mmCIF file of the C-alpha atoms, coordinates in Angstrom:
data_MODEL
# 
_entry.id   MODEL 
# 
loop_
_atom_site.group_PDB 
_atom_site.id 
_atom_site.type_symbol 
_atom_site.label_atom_id 
_atom_site.label_alt_id 
_atom_site.label_comp_id 
_atom_site.label_asym_id 
_atom_site.label_entity_id 
_atom_site.label_seq_id 
_atom_site.pdbx_PDB_ins_code 
_atom_site.Cartn_x 
_atom_site.Cartn_y 
_atom_site.Cartn_z 
_atom_site.occupancy 
_atom_site.B_iso_or_equiv 
_atom_site.pdbx_formal_charge 
_atom_site.auth_seq_id 
_atom_site.auth_comp_id 
_atom_site.auth_asym_id 
_atom_site.auth_atom_id 
_atom_site.pdbx_PDB_model_num 
ATOM 1   C CA . UNK A 1 1   ? 81.302 98.634 157.184 1.00 0.00 ? 1   UNK A CA 1 
ATOM 2   C CA . UNK A 1 2   ? 78.403 98.396 159.592 1.00 0.00 ? 2   UNK A CA 1 
ATOM 3   C CA . UNK A 1 3   ? 74.957 99.416 158.405 1.00 0.00 ? 3   UNK A CA 1 
ATOM 4   C CA . UNK A 1 4   ? 72.062 99.489 160.863 1.00 0.00 ? 4   UNK A CA 1 
ATOM 5   C CA . UNK A 1 5   ? 73.758 96.932 163.086 1.00 0.00 ? 5   UNK A CA 1 
ATOM 6   C CA . UNK A 1 6   ? 74.519 94.601 160.177 1.00 0.00 ? 6   UNK A CA 1 
ATOM 7   C CA . UNK A 1 7   ? 77.846 94.153 158.473 1.00 0.00 ? 7   UNK A CA 1 
ATOM 8   C CA . UNK A 1 8   ? 77.760 95.393 154.867 1.00 0.00 ? 8   UNK A CA 1 
ATOM 9   C CA . UNK A 1 9   ? 78.902 92.479 152.744 1.00 0.00 ? 9   UNK A CA 1 
ATOM 10  C CA . UNK A 1 10  ? 77.770 93.894 149.415 1.00 0.00 ? 10  UNK A CA 1 
ATOM 11  C CA . UNK A 1 11  ? 80.504 94.124 146.795 1.00 0.00 ? 11  UNK A CA 1 
ATOM 12  C CA . UNK A 1 12  ? 80.431 97.204 144.585 1.00 0.00 ? 12  UNK A CA 1 
ATOM 13  C CA . UNK A 1 13  ? 83.116 98.090 142.061 1.00 0.00 ? 13  UNK A CA 1 
ATOM 14  C CA . UNK A 1 14  ? 83.540 99.618 138.627 1.00 0.00 ? 14  UNK A CA 1 
ATOM 15  C CA . UNK A 1 15  ? 84.434 97.541 135.571 1.00 0.00 ? 15  UNK A CA 1 
ATOM 16  C CA . UNK A 1 16  ? 87.588 99.636 135.142 1.00 0.00 ? 16  UNK A CA 1 
ATOM 17  C CA . UNK A 1 17  ? 88.832 98.434 138.559 1.00 0.00 ? 17  UNK A CA 1 
ATOM 18  C CA . UNK A 1 18  ? 88.855 94.781 137.469 1.00 0.00 ? 18  UNK A CA 1 
ATOM 19  C CA . UNK A 1 19  ? 91.966 93.394 135.815 1.00 0.00 ? 19  UNK A CA 1 
ATOM 20  C CA . UNK A 1 20  ? 91.399 91.751 132.445 1.00 0.00 ? 20  UNK A CA 1 
ATOM 21  C CA . UNK A 1 21  ? 93.298 88.840 130.961 1.00 0.00 ? 21  UNK A CA 1 
ATOM 22  C CA . UNK A 1 22  ? 93.926 87.979 127.332 1.00 0.00 ? 22  UNK A CA 1 
ATOM 23  C CA . UNK A 1 23  ? 92.693 84.403 126.931 1.00 0.00 ? 23  UNK A CA 1 
ATOM 24  C CA . UNK A 1 24  ? 93.509 84.108 123.231 1.00 0.00 ? 24  UNK A CA 1 
ATOM 25  C CA . UNK A 1 25  ? 95.463 81.119 121.996 1.00 0.00 ? 25  UNK A CA 1 
ATOM 26  C CA . UNK A 1 26  ? 95.737 82.516 118.462 1.00 0.00 ? 26  UNK A CA 1 
ATOM 27  C CA . UNK A 1 27  ? 93.820 79.643 116.869 1.00 0.00 ? 27  UNK A CA 1 
ATOM 28  C CA . UNK A 1 28  ? 90.603 78.498 118.552 1.00 0.00 ? 28  UNK A CA 1 
ATOM 29  C CA . UNK A 1 29  ? 90.306 81.651 120.660 1.00 0.00 ? 29  UNK A CA 1 
ATOM 30  C CA . UNK A 1 30  ? 91.311 84.871 118.941 1.00 0.00 ? 30  UNK A CA 1 
ATOM 31  C CA . UNK A 1 31  ? 91.454 88.444 120.299 1.00 0.00 ? 31  UNK A CA 1 
ATOM 32  C CA . UNK A 1 32  ? 89.469 87.690 123.476 1.00 0.00 ? 32  UNK A CA 1 
ATOM 33  C CA . UNK A 1 33  ? 89.915 89.277 126.889 1.00 0.00 ? 33  UNK A CA 1 
ATOM 34  C CA . UNK A 1 34  ? 88.057 88.305 130.045 1.00 0.00 ? 34  UNK A CA 1 
ATOM 35  C CA . UNK A 1 35  ? 87.320 90.048 133.341 1.00 0.00 ? 35  UNK A CA 1 
ATOM 36  C CA . UNK A 1 36  ? 85.693 88.266 136.275 1.00 0.00 ? 36  UNK A CA 1 
ATOM 37  C CA . UNK A 1 37  ? 83.491 91.064 137.599 1.00 0.00 ? 37  UNK A CA 1 
ATOM 38  C CA . UNK A 1 38  ? 81.843 89.019 140.366 1.00 0.00 ? 38  UNK A CA 1 
ATOM 39  C CA . UNK A 1 39  ? 83.060 85.599 141.365 1.00 0.00 ? 39  UNK A CA 1 
ATOM 40  C CA . UNK A 1 40  ? 84.388 83.367 144.120 1.00 0.00 ? 40  UNK A CA 1 
ATOM 41  C CA . UNK A 1 41  ? 86.829 86.017 145.370 1.00 0.00 ? 41  UNK A CA 1 
ATOM 42  C CA . UNK A 1 42  ? 83.841 88.287 146.038 1.00 0.00 ? 42  UNK A CA 1 
ATOM 43  C CA . UNK A 1 43  ? 82.034 85.646 148.081 1.00 0.00 ? 43  UNK A CA 1 
ATOM 44  C CA . UNK A 1 44  ? 79.418 84.936 145.404 1.00 0.00 ? 44  UNK A CA 1 
ATOM 45  C CA . UNK A 1 45  ? 77.957 81.543 146.361 1.00 0.00 ? 45  UNK A CA 1 
ATOM 46  C CA . UNK A 1 46  ? 76.084 80.593 143.184 1.00 0.00 ? 46  UNK A CA 1 
ATOM 47  C CA . UNK A 1 47  ? 77.011 82.663 140.129 1.00 0.00 ? 47  UNK A CA 1 
ATOM 48  C CA . UNK A 1 48  ? 79.864 84.506 138.427 1.00 0.00 ? 48  UNK A CA 1 
ATOM 49  C CA . UNK A 1 49  ? 79.565 87.569 136.210 1.00 0.00 ? 49  UNK A CA 1 
ATOM 50  C CA . UNK A 1 50  ? 82.208 87.860 133.519 1.00 0.00 ? 50  UNK A CA 1 
ATOM 51  C CA . UNK A 1 51  ? 82.913 90.501 130.886 1.00 0.00 ? 51  UNK A CA 1 
ATOM 52  C CA . UNK A 1 52  ? 84.265 89.285 127.572 1.00 0.00 ? 52  UNK A CA 1 
ATOM 53  C CA . UNK A 1 53  ? 85.644 91.654 124.948 1.00 0.00 ? 53  UNK A CA 1 
ATOM 54  C CA . UNK A 1 54  ? 86.360 90.349 121.464 1.00 0.00 ? 54  UNK A CA 1 
ATOM 55  C CA . UNK A 1 55  ? 88.460 92.582 119.238 1.00 0.00 ? 55  UNK A CA 1 
ATOM 56  C CA . UNK A 1 56  ? 87.678 92.945 115.528 1.00 0.00 ? 56  UNK A CA 1 
ATOM 57  C CA . UNK A 1 57  ? 87.824 89.494 113.928 1.00 0.00 ? 57  UNK A CA 1 
ATOM 58  C CA . UNK A 1 58  ? 87.883 87.876 117.368 1.00 0.00 ? 58  UNK A CA 1 
ATOM 59  C CA . UNK A 1 59  ? 86.034 84.748 118.407 1.00 0.00 ? 59  UNK A CA 1 
ATOM 60  C CA . UNK A 1 60  ? 85.671 82.243 121.209 1.00 0.00 ? 60  UNK A CA 1 
ATOM 61  C CA . UNK A 1 61  ? 86.300 78.569 120.482 1.00 0.00 ? 61  UNK A CA 1 
ATOM 62  C CA . UNK A 1 62  ? 83.483 76.333 119.305 1.00 0.00 ? 62  UNK A CA 1 
ATOM 63  C CA . UNK A 1 63  ? 82.741 74.519 122.531 1.00 0.00 ? 63  UNK A CA 1 
ATOM 64  C CA . UNK A 1 64  ? 80.134 72.985 124.801 1.00 0.00 ? 64  UNK A CA 1 
ATOM 65  C CA . UNK A 1 65  ? 79.946 72.514 128.550 1.00 0.00 ? 65  UNK A CA 1 
ATOM 66  C CA . UNK A 1 66  ? 77.602 71.016 131.145 1.00 0.00 ? 66  UNK A CA 1 
ATOM 67  C CA . UNK A 1 67  ? 76.309 74.348 132.451 1.00 0.00 ? 67  UNK A CA 1 
ATOM 68  C CA . UNK A 1 68  ? 74.010 77.057 131.138 1.00 0.00 ? 68  UNK A CA 1 
ATOM 69  C CA . UNK A 1 69  ? 74.888 80.691 130.752 1.00 0.00 ? 69  UNK A CA 1 
ATOM 70  C CA . UNK A 1 70  ? 73.167 83.978 130.123 1.00 0.00 ? 70  UNK A CA 1 
ATOM 71  C CA . UNK A 1 71  ? 74.593 86.765 127.984 1.00 0.00 ? 71  UNK A CA 1 
ATOM 72  C CA . UNK A 1 72  ? 73.888 90.504 127.696 1.00 0.00 ? 72  UNK A CA 1 
ATOM 73  C CA . UNK A 1 73  ? 75.576 92.367 124.840 1.00 0.00 ? 73  UNK A CA 1 
ATOM 74  C CA . UNK A 1 74  ? 76.958 95.770 125.869 1.00 0.00 ? 74  UNK A CA 1 
ATOM 75  C CA . UNK A 1 75  ? 78.693 97.078 122.756 1.00 0.00 ? 75  UNK A CA 1 
ATOM 76  C CA . UNK A 1 76  ? 79.655 96.218 119.223 1.00 0.00 ? 76  UNK A CA 1 
ATOM 77  C CA . UNK A 1 77  ? 78.303 93.785 116.690 1.00 0.00 ? 77  UNK A CA 1 
ATOM 78  C CA . UNK A 1 78  ? 78.640 90.030 116.774 1.00 0.00 ? 78  UNK A CA 1 
ATOM 79  C CA . UNK A 1 79  ? 76.947 86.711 116.426 1.00 0.00 ? 79  UNK A CA 1 
ATOM 80  C CA . UNK A 1 80  ? 76.259 83.569 118.403 1.00 0.00 ? 80  UNK A CA 1 
ATOM 81  C CA . UNK A 1 81  ? 76.907 80.464 116.317 1.00 0.00 ? 81  UNK A CA 1 
ATOM 82  C CA . UNK A 1 82  ? 75.057 77.295 117.319 1.00 0.00 ? 82  UNK A CA 1 
ATOM 83  C CA . UNK A 1 83  ? 74.641 74.028 115.460 1.00 0.00 ? 83  UNK A CA 1 
ATOM 84  C CA . UNK A 1 84  ? 71.076 75.071 114.610 1.00 0.00 ? 84  UNK A CA 1 
ATOM 85  C CA . UNK A 1 85  ? 71.681 78.641 113.387 1.00 0.00 ? 85  UNK A CA 1 
ATOM 86  C CA . UNK A 1 86  ? 73.604 81.888 113.646 1.00 0.00 ? 86  UNK A CA 1 
ATOM 87  C CA . UNK A 1 87  ? 72.040 84.561 115.861 1.00 0.00 ? 87  UNK A CA 1 
ATOM 88  C CA . UNK A 1 88  ? 72.952 88.240 115.296 1.00 0.00 ? 88  UNK A CA 1 
ATOM 89  C CA . UNK A 1 89  ? 74.001 90.073 118.469 1.00 0.00 ? 89  UNK A CA 1 
ATOM 90  C CA . UNK A 1 90  ? 74.074 93.817 119.135 1.00 0.00 ? 90  UNK A CA 1 
ATOM 91  C CA . UNK A 1 91  ? 73.826 96.073 122.222 1.00 0.00 ? 91  UNK A CA 1 
ATOM 92  C CA . UNK A 1 92  ? 70.836 95.179 124.349 1.00 0.00 ? 92  UNK A CA 1 
ATOM 93  C CA . UNK A 1 93  ? 70.522 91.638 122.981 1.00 0.00 ? 93  UNK A CA 1 
ATOM 94  C CA . UNK A 1 94  ? 70.240 88.870 125.568 1.00 0.00 ? 94  UNK A CA 1 
ATOM 95  C CA . UNK A 1 95  ? 70.906 85.187 124.931 1.00 0.00 ? 95  UNK A CA 1 
ATOM 96  C CA . UNK A 1 96  ? 70.503 81.953 126.860 1.00 0.00 ? 96  UNK A CA 1 
ATOM 97  C CA . UNK A 1 97  ? 72.817 79.068 125.988 1.00 0.00 ? 97  UNK A CA 1 
ATOM 98  C CA . UNK A 1 98  ? 71.572 75.803 127.528 1.00 0.00 ? 98  UNK A CA 1 
ATOM 99  C CA . UNK A 1 99  ? 73.877 73.109 128.880 1.00 0.00 ? 99  UNK A CA 1 
ATOM 100 C CA . UNK A 1 100 ? 75.661 70.933 126.294 1.00 0.00 ? 100 UNK A CA 1 
ATOM 101 C CA . UNK A 1 101 ? 74.798 73.154 123.293 1.00 0.00 ? 101 UNK A CA 1 
ATOM 102 C CA . UNK A 1 102 ? 77.821 73.697 121.049 1.00 0.00 ? 102 UNK A CA 1 
ATOM 103 C CA . UNK A 1 103 ? 78.324 77.413 120.496 1.00 0.00 ? 103 UNK A CA 1 
ATOM 104 C CA . UNK A 1 104 ? 80.766 80.155 119.575 1.00 0.00 ? 104 UNK A CA 1 
ATOM 105 C CA . UNK A 1 105 ? 80.755 83.940 119.924 1.00 0.00 ? 105 UNK A CA 1 
ATOM 106 C CA . UNK A 1 106 ? 82.162 85.978 117.026 1.00 0.00 ? 106 UNK A CA 1 
ATOM 107 C CA . UNK A 1 107 ? 82.870 89.666 116.507 1.00 0.00 ? 107 UNK A CA 1 
ATOM 108 C CA . UNK A 1 108 ? 81.448 90.633 113.113 1.00 0.00 ? 108 UNK A CA 1 
ATOM 109 C CA . UNK A 1 109 ? 82.107 94.365 113.391 1.00 0.00 ? 109 UNK A CA 1 
ATOM 110 C CA . UNK A 1 110 ? 85.097 96.664 113.070 1.00 0.00 ? 110 UNK A CA 1 
ATOM 111 C CA . UNK A 1 111 ? 85.204 97.678 116.754 1.00 0.00 ? 111 UNK A CA 1 
ATOM 112 C CA . UNK A 1 112 ? 85.214 95.812 120.080 1.00 0.00 ? 112 UNK A CA 1 
ATOM 113 C CA . UNK A 1 113 ? 82.321 93.439 120.811 1.00 0.00 ? 113 UNK A CA 1 
ATOM 114 C CA . UNK A 1 114 ? 81.662 93.174 124.565 1.00 0.00 ? 114 UNK A CA 1 
ATOM 115 C CA . UNK A 1 115 ? 79.185 91.122 126.523 1.00 0.00 ? 115 UNK A CA 1 
ATOM 116 C CA . UNK A 1 116 ? 78.378 90.095 130.065 1.00 0.00 ? 116 UNK A CA 1 
ATOM 117 C CA . UNK A 1 117 ? 78.264 86.334 130.617 1.00 0.00 ? 117 UNK A CA 1 
ATOM 118 C CA . UNK A 1 118 ? 76.707 84.859 133.770 1.00 0.00 ? 118 UNK A CA 1 
ATOM 119 C CA . UNK A 1 119 ? 77.638 81.286 134.718 1.00 0.00 ? 119 UNK A CA 1 
ATOM 120 C CA . UNK A 1 120 ? 77.609 79.068 137.821 1.00 0.00 ? 120 UNK A CA 1 
ATOM 121 C CA . UNK A 1 121 ? 80.332 80.252 140.199 1.00 0.00 ? 121 UNK A CA 1 
ATOM 122 C CA . UNK A 1 122 ? 82.078 76.860 140.169 1.00 0.00 ? 122 UNK A CA 1 
ATOM 123 C CA . UNK A 1 123 ? 83.170 77.563 136.579 1.00 0.00 ? 123 UNK A CA 1 
ATOM 124 C CA . UNK A 1 124 ? 85.541 80.205 137.986 1.00 0.00 ? 124 UNK A CA 1 
ATOM 125 C CA . UNK A 1 125 ? 86.857 78.279 141.005 1.00 0.00 ? 125 UNK A CA 1 
# 
């Protein structure tokens, strides 16, 4: 689309239009789905925006990686486990996980726990 003589390269879509994938392995990762809302396929040069949904009792693996990420909780009740402490998470909570910090996200409620996670785009290449 052309806008004022410039090509419109903005990407706009609704979360419901993005296909999700169950990334659970049944042991280290349980009841977790992931949607890449903005990523390499959208032409994003530096960051990716992902939506994770953890079902009741769900959790990510305890893990660490060489990149930082930012999190915004959208719905549900959960916690962020780190080696130093456990942080309660609820809608509106934001969290920063620095590079190399071991961490895990857990659903502590009885409904879905969903959060946005922003990472460097190369993570999703």
